[in-house]
C-alpha positions as semicolon CSV with decimal commas, in nm:
position;residue;x (nm);y (nm);z (nm)
1;X;-0,002;0,009;0,008
2;X;0,155;0,325;-0,096
3;X;0,058;0,697;-0,188
4;X;-0,080;0,595;-0,531
5;X;-0,326;0,355;-0,345
6;X;-0,503;0,656;-0,139
7;X;-0,498;0,898;-0,443
8;X;-0,691;0,630;-0,631
9;X;-0,939;0,605;-0,356
10;X;-0,985;0,967;-0,349
11;X;-1,016;0,995;-0,739
12;X;-1,246;0,678;-0,758
13;X;-1,491;0,863;-0,494
14;X;-1,449;0,529;-0,268
15;X;-1,443;0,752;0,028
16;X;-1,700;0,576;0,264
17;X;-1,504;0,677;0,537
18;X;-1,554;1,051;0,530
19;X;-1,846;1,179;0,731
20;X;-2,022;1,482;0,650
21;X;-2,079;1,541;1,030
22;X;-1,838;1,603;1,320
23;X;-1,753;1,241;1,443
24;X;-1,954;1,172;1,758
25;X;-1,651;1,053;1,968
26;X;-1,465;1,350;1,932
27;X;-1,752;1,574;2,035
28;X;-1,835;1,306;2,346
29;X;-1,447;1,265;2,432
30;X;-1,260;1,622;2,363
31;X;-1,292;1,756;2,733
32;X;-1,062;1,491;2,818
33;X;-0,803;1,639;2,630
34;X;-0,860;1,979;2,875
35;X;-0,755;2,195;2,574
36;X;-0,726;2,585;2,573
37;X;-0,745;2,815;2,297
38;X;-0,418;2,878;2,121
39;X;-0,300;2,509;2,165
40;X;-0,160;2,319;1,856
41;X;-0,319;2,006;1,732
42;X;-0,206;1,784;1,484
43;X;-0,460;1,555;1,244
44;X;-0,257;1,281;1,041
45;X;-0,392;1,175;0,722
46;X;-0,694;1,386;0,769
47;X;-0,890;1,389;0,413
48;X;-1,148;1,664;0,424
49;X;-1,283;1,596;0,759
50;X;-1,507;1,862;0,918
51;X;-1,372;1,766;1,288
52;X;-1,074;2,022;1,146
53;X;-1,294;2,275;1,102
54;X;-1,485;2,223;1,464
55;X;-1,133;2,199;1,654
56;X;-1,053;2,536;1,470
57;X;-1,398;2,695;1,644
58;X;-1,261;2,553;1,994
59;X;-0,980;2,820;1,943
60;X;-0,707;2,572;1,831
61;X;-0,428;2,608;1,609
62;X;-0,491;2,311;1,311
63;X;-0,225;2,116;1,146
64;X;-0,345;1,825;0,924
65;X;-0,147;1,616;0,661
66;X;-0,326;1,491;0,366
67;X;-0,181;1,329;0,016
68;X;-0,429;1,432;-0,200
69;X;-0,448;1,788;-0,293
70;X;-0,787;1,813;-0,400
71;X;-0,926;1,687;-0,096
72;X;-0,769;1,967;0,073
73;X;-0,900;2,190;-0,146
74;X;-1,256;2,059;-0,099
75;X;-1,246;2,108;0,278
76;X;-1,157;2,473;0,254
77;X;-1,455;2,517;-0,013
78;X;-1,719;2,282;0,161
79;X;-1,682;2,456;0,498
80;X;-1,673;2,811;0,312
81;X;-1,325;2,924;0,449
82;X;-1,134;3,199;0,288
83;X;-0,911;3,079;0,002
84;X;-0,616;2,958;0,148
85;X;-0,252;3,091;0,123
86;X;-0,070;2,855;-0,064
87;X;0,305;2,812;-0,006
88;X;0,575;2,534;-0,054
89;X;0,852;2,421;0,199
90;X;1,099;2,117;0,127
91;X;0,854;1,868;0,192
92;X;0,498;1,994;0,146
93;X;0,273;2,237;-0,015
94;X;0,096;2,410;0,255
95;X;-0,257;2,572;0,241
96;X;-0,327;2,826;0,524
97;X;-0,641;2,999;0,626
98;X;-0,630;3,162;0,976
99;X;-0,550;2,899;1,210
100;X;-0,605;2,596;0,989
101;X;-0,288;2,461;0,785
102;X;-0,292;2,173;0,608
103;X;0,011;2,015;0,415
104;X;-0,013;1,811;0,101
105;X;0,243;1,531;0,091
106;X;0,401;1,234;0,289
107;X;0,304;1,209;0,636
108;X;0,644;1,045;0,709
109;X;0,809;1,371;0,649
110;X;0,677;1,558;0,927
111;X;0,973;1,766;1,087
112;X;0,824;1,905;1,375
113;X;0,980;1,734;1,722
114;X;0,799;1,802;2,070
115;X;0,554;2,046;1,906
116;X;0,209;1,945;1,923
117;X;-0,026;1,987;2,222
118;X;-0,272;1,727;2,106
119;X;-0,299;1,461;1,841
120;X;-0,615;1,343;1,677
121;X;-0,600;1,020;1,546
122;X;-0,928;0,952;1,377
123;X;-0,915;0,610;1,201
124;X;-0,562;0,687;1,099
125;X;-0,350;0,461;1,233
126;X;-0,603;0,180;1,135
127;X;-0,574;0,312;0,787
128;X;-0,233;0,154;0,752
129;X;-0,120;-0,204;0,703
130;X;0,090;-0,309;1,014
131;X;0,395;-0,285;0,818
132;X;0,385;0,073;0,832
133;X;0,223;0,122;1,174
134;X;0,545;0,097;1,362
135;X;0,699;0,402;1,148
136;X;0,365;0,585;1,201
137;X;0,371;0,574;1,576
138;X;0,703;0,685;1,597
139;X;0,635;1,004;1,411
140;X;0,329;1,054;1,632
141;X;0,555;1,000;1,932
142;X;0,833;1,248;1,793
143;X;0,593;1,519;1,713
144;X;0,386;1,526;2,073
145;X;0,514;1,727;2,332
146;X;0,587;1,574;2,687
147;X;0,247;1,592;2,863
148;X;0,058;1,613;2,530
149;X;-0,225;1,423;2,501
150;X;-0,337;1,183;2,183
151;X;-0,742;1,096;2,132
152;X;-0,732;0,790;1,902
153;X;-1,038;0,628;1,728
154;X;-0,992;0,305;1,590
155;X;-1,161;-0,030;1,493
156;X;-1,126;-0,404;1,628
157;X;-1,269;-0,701;1,401
158;X;-1,196;-1,044;1,320
159;X;-0,988;-0,999;1,004
160;X;-1,100;-1,318;0,845
161;X;-1,422;-1,140;0,838
162;X;-1,289;-0,840;0,630
163;X;-0,989;-0,725;0,444
164;X;-0,863;-0,362;0,525
165;X;-0,816;-0,080;0,529
166;X;-0,963;0,037;0,764
167;X;-0,741;-0,232;0,940
168;X;-0,810;-0,420;1,264
169;X;-0,583;-0,282;1,529
170;X;-0,584;-0,477;1,883
171;X;-0,546;-0,335;2,250
172;X;-0,252;-0,537;2,293
173;X;-0,082;-0,372;1,938
174;X;-0,189;-0,030;2,016
175;X;-0,022;-0,067;2,385
176;X;0,303;-0,229;2,218
177;X;0,340;0,082;1,964
178;X;0,301;0,357;2,240
179;X;0,320;0,239;2,608
180;X;0,687;0,271;2,610
181;X;0,622;0,669;2,582
182;X;0,261;0,735;2,642
183;X;0,000;0,606;2,917
184;X;-0,268;0,455;2,734
185;X;-0,653;0,462;2,857
186;X;-0,917;0,269;2,689
187;X;-1,218;0,495;2,715
188;X;-1,452;0,295;2,493
189;X;-1,484;-0,044;2,281
190;X;-1,836;-0,112;2,154
191;X;-2,026;-0,172;1,802
192;X;-2,062;0,164;1,629
193;X;-2,432;0,243;1,569
194;X;-2,521;0,276;1,199
195;X;-2,171;0,178;1,068
196;X;-2,257;0,162;0,689
197;X;-2,020;0,029;0,386
198;X;-1,757;-0,244;0,400
199;X;-1,726;-0,213;0,775
200;X;-2,094;-0,354;0,833
201;X;-1,968;-0,687;0,679
202;X;-1,801;-0,715;1,011
203;X;-1,970;-0,896;1,277
204;X;-1,740;-0,862;1,551
205;X;-1,677;-0,484;1,449
206;X;-1,588;-0,254;1,772
207;X;-1,497;0,095;1,741
208;X;-1,221;0,174;2,023
209;X;-1,139;0,511;2,150
210;X;-0,809;0,567;2,363
211;X;-0,661;0,845;2,541
212;X;-0,300;0,873;2,558
213;X;-0,050;1,090;2,741
214;X;0,313;1,147;2,664
215;X;0,513;1,062;2,958
216;X;0,901;1,142;2,809
């Protein structure tokens, strides 16, 4: 699985993972972050999720990373934001409007270290095959400040029922990826209501929500 896979997904409109509303688990568990206005939040593999707009409305400075440029442009258009200013650096084409910056390019080239107060992983880890998840977790660890918090939303299911993405990522694997540097608390594990599309085929499906805090 590579960048071309995800670009094809967007180009062919196979984006059933995209929600037209704010994610209910973000709204439910956001207070656990104890966020203050002006703090930085990182949204990896963000697509055009409306959740970034909601986070912006809470006064946070939002940074997203996305491979597919048209998805970024659609985010600003669909949320009726001003036309973004576009700039380029060594690794990314950056779209900025106010307190929202979305960078187009390879997630694994993020350069910030110990920078973000929060990470919002909305089904980002589970979008990646197992072979890529360890490197993903290393990046999340690198960019998060000591004491920074991560709200991680994922899925668990019997892998014989469905071929990802999204992939099933167990609590055991999440703890293996993160527990060296984060406290990891499972907030919820239950079957999501009204799940449609490919995931509905997995009878064993549960959605999981974790709160993690960086220790070192």
